[in-house]
C-alpha positions in Angstrom: -21.3 7.1 13.0 -19.4 6.9 9.9 -21.1 10.4 9.1 -20.2 11.9 12.6 -16.5 10.8 11.6 -16.6 12.2 8.4 -18.0 16.0 9.7 -14.9 15.6 12.2 -12.4 14.5 9.2 -13.5 17.9 7.5 -12.9 19.9 10.8 -9.6 18.1 11.1 -8.1 18.7 7.5 -9.6 22.6 8.0 -7.8 23.1 11.0 -4.3 22.0 9.5 -4.5 25.0 7.0 -2.2 23.2 4.2 -1.2 19.9 3.4 0.9 17.7 1.3 -0.8 14.2 1.1 1.4 11.2 0.7 -0.7 9.4 -2.3 -0.1 5.9 -3.5 -3.7 5.7 -5.4 -5.2 3.0 -2.6 -8.4 3.2 -1.0 -7.3 5.2 2.0 -5.0 7.9 0.6 -7.7 8.5 -2.5 -10.3 9.0 0.4 -7.9 11.2 2.4 -7.0 13.2 -0.6 -10.0 13.5 -2.0 -11.6 14.9 1.4 -8.6 17.3 1.7 -8.8 18.6 -1.9 -12.6 19.2 -0.9 -11.5 21.3 2.2 -8.5 22.7 1.4 -8.4 23.3 -2.3 -5.6 24.6 -3.7 -3.7 24.2 -0.3 -3.4 20.6 -1.1 -0.8 19.0 -2.8 -0.6 15.3 -4.0 2.7 13.7 -3.6 3.5 10.7 -5.4 6.5 8.4 -5.4 7.8 6.2 -8.4 9.3 3.0 -6.7 10.6 -0.3 -7.4 8.7 -2.0 -4.5 5.4 -0.7 -5.8 3.9 -2.2 -9.4 3.8 0.8 -12.0 0.2 0.3 -12.4 -0.2 1.5 -8.9 1.8 4.8 -10.2 -0.4 5.3 -13.3 -3.4 4.8 -11.3 -2.5 7.8 -8.9 -1.6 10.1 -11.5 -4.6 9.3 -13.6 -6.5 10.4 -10.0 -5.0 13.5 -9.6 -5.0 14.5 -13.5 -8.8 13.6 -13.7 -9.8 15.5 -10.2 -7.4 18.5 -11.1 -5.5 18.2 -7.7 -1.9 20.0 -7.4 0.3 17.4 -7.5 4.2 16.4 -7.7 5.9 13.5 -8.6 9.2 12.1 -7.4 11.5 8.6 -7.5 12.8 6.8 -4.6 14.9 3.8 -4.4 14.6 1.5 -1.4 16.6 -1.0 -2.7 20.0 1.5 -2.3 19.4 1.5 1.5 21.5 -1.5 2.8 19.3 -1.3 5.9 16.2 -1.8 4.2 17.3 -4.4 1.5 18.5 -6.7 4.0 14.8 -6.9 5.3 14.9 -7.0 9.1 11.8 -7.2 11.0 11.7 -3.4 11.1 12.1 -2.6 7.5 9.2 -0.6 7.1 10.9 1.5 9.5 13.4 2.6 7.4 11.1 3.0 4.0 8.9 5.1 5.9 11.9 7.6 7.3 13.1 7.7 3.7 9.9 8.2 2.3 8.5 10.9 4.4 11.7 13.0 5.2 11.5 13.4 1.4 7.9 14.5 1.5 8.5 16.9 4.3 11.3 18.5 2.4 8.8 18.9 -0.7 6.0 20.4 1.7 8.7 22.7 3.0 9.5 24.1 -0.5 6.1 24.5 -1.3 5.4 26.1 2.0 2.9 23.8 3.1 2.2 23.1 6.8 1.6 19.4 7.1 2.1 16.2 5.6 -0.6 13.7 6.0 -0.5 9.8 5.6 -3.6 7.6 5.1 -3.4 4.8 7.4 -6.9 3.7 9.3 -7.7 2.7 12.7 -7.1 -1.0 11.5 -3.3 -0.7 11.1 -3.0 -0.3 14.8 -3.9 -4.0 15.3 -1.0 -5.1 13.2 2.9 -5.0 13.3 3.4 -1.5 11.7 6.7 -0.4 12.2 6.3 2.4 10.0 4.4 4.2 12.1 6.8 5.1 14.3 8.8 6.8 11.6 5.4 8.7 11.2 5.1 9.6 14.6 9.1 10.9 14.6 8.9 13.0 11.6 5.5 14.8 13.1 3.3 13.3 9.7 -0.4 13.5 10.8 -2.5 10.4 10.1 -6.2 11.9 10.1 -8.0 8.6 9.6 -6.3 7.0 12.2 -6.7 9.8 14.5 -10.5 10.4 13.8 -11.1 6.5 14.1 -11.9 5.4 10.3 -11.8 1.8 10.2 -11.3 0.1 6.3 -14.9 -0.6 5.8 -16.2 2.8 7.0 -13.5 4.2 4.4 -14.9 1.9 1.9 -18.7 2.8 2.7 -17.8 6.4 2.0 -15.8 6.2 -0.6 -18.8 4.1 -2.7 -21.2 7.4 -1.6 -18.6 9.8 -2.9 -18.2 8.1 -6.4 -14.5 7.5 -5.7 -13.3 4.5 -7.9 -11.2 3.1 -5.3 -14.3 2.3 -3.3 -13.6 -1.7 -3.8 -10.0 -1.7 -5.0 -8.4 -4.5 -3.4 -6.0 -3.6 -0.4 -2.6 -3.3 -1.5 0.5 -3.5 0.3 4.3 -2.9 -0.9 5.9 -5.7 -2.6 8.2 -6.1 -0.1 5.9 -7.4 2.1 5.9 -10.4 0.3 9.0 -11.7 1.6 10.3 -13.0 4.8 11.9 -10.9 7.2 15.5 -11.7 6.5 15.5 -12.8 2.7 17.6 -10.1 1.2 15.4 -8.2 -1.3 16.5 -7.7 -5.0 14.8 -5.9 -8.0 14.7 -9.3 -9.8 12.9 -11.0 -6.6 10.5 -7.9 -6.6 10.0 -8.3 -10.6 9.1 -12.1 -10.2 6.7 -11.3 -7.4 5.1 -8.3 -9.6 4.6 -10.4 -12.7 3.2 -13.3 -10.8 0.6 -11.2 -9.0 -0.2 -9.4 -12.2 -1.0 -13.0 -13.8 -3.2 -13.9 -11.4 -5.3 -10.3 -11.6 -5.0 -10.7 -15.6 -7.4 -13.7 -14.8 -9.5 -12.4 -12.8 -8.6 -13.1 -9.4 -9.6 -10.1 -7.0 -7.4 -9.9 -4.1 -4.0 -11.7 -4.7 -0.6 -12.2 -2.9 2.4 -14.2 -4.1 4.5 -14.8 -1.2 8.3 -15.3 -1.8 10.0 -18.0 -0.4 13.0 -18.9 -2.5 12.2 -21.8 -4.8 8.3 -21.6 -3.6 5.7 -19.5 -4.7 2.8 -19.2 -1.9 -0.4 -18.0 -3.4 -2.9 -16.2 -1.2 -6.5 -15.6 -2.7 -9.6 -15.3 -1.4 -11.2 -19.0 -0.3 -14.2 -18.1 -2.3 -12.0 -18.2 -5.4 -10.5 -21.6 -4.5 -12.7 -23.4 -7.1 -11.6 -21.4 -9.7 -7.9 -21.8 -9.0 -8.5 -25.4 -8.7 -9.8 -25.6 -12.5 -7.3 -27.5 -14.7 -6.4 -24.6 -17.5 -6.1 -21.8 -14.9 -4.2 -24.2 -12.2 -1.7 -25.4 -15.1 -1.4 -22.0 -16.6 -0.5 -20.4 -13.4 2.0 -23.3 -12.2 3.5 -23.2 -15.8 3.8 -19.3 -16.1 5.1 -18.9 -12.5 8.1 -21.8 -13.2 9.3 -19.7 -16.0 9.7 -16.7 -13.6 11.8 -19.0 -11.8 10.0 -20.3 -9.2 10.3 -24.2 -8.8 7.5 -25.0 -6.6 3.9 -23.4 -6.6 1.6 -23.6 -3.8 -1.9 -22.6 -2.6 -2.3 -21.4 0.8 -5.4 -22.8 2.2 -5.8 -20.5 4.6 -6.5 -17.8 1.8 -5.8 -14.3 1.4 -5.0 -12.1 4.9 -3.0 -9.1 5.6 0.5 -9.4 7.0 0.6 -13.1 6.7 4.8 -12.6 7.1 4.1 -11.3 10.3 2.8 -14.7 11.6 6.8 -15.6 12.0 7.4 -12.9 14.0 7.9 -14.9 17.2 10.5 -16.9 15.2 12.6 -14.1 14.1 15.0 -12.4 15.8 14.5 -8.6 16.2 
């Protein structure tokens, strides 16, 4: 099945003629960019955004990939926190972010005489609350992986076969997703979350989220790694470091890591 989808994806990309790919360095956008560069060559431009809601390591990895693979690229800076409607963190926060991001990429594509802008959402994204996809639709941005019907697992499998370094990269969402809706987002809070997650990653935990609940840090990791977190040295070092960052309490979510856990409260949030 995934082989058929791969053939369809190549045909789809060929039909675009030329495209600017919104590139984050993640599993999905790396797969999309690689296939687009194979099919379209110099008619592809990777557009990379430097943003306070993404760790610098993600920006560096994206830059490294396009340079190593000889892919045309363009970088720009966007500050979502300057948008009041984003910083206030309403339930449709992602809509305002994507509207700003893709409007900018569309302008870049137009200057480069590229016909389309593409982004890397997949079929699995349709099952979660994704207000950003409304902005994608409004701006006429194409979503090749989602339109062809690729699942995350298929993308990982094909990425492995293609030798892409991201095939087993942990899933990542912007740091703004660590905050309950209605909790104002600031650069200081983003830094707390970013540093806390980096601390856990540096200790070998693979899939990490540190959810911000005011004075409480709620850690999500894979259930298979629970026992390791409970080891005395790791547990105390993590607890002490997160408290140094400004958290008063540090907790482990017993359900473990899952995407979009902040969306579990949507039924109780005034939309």
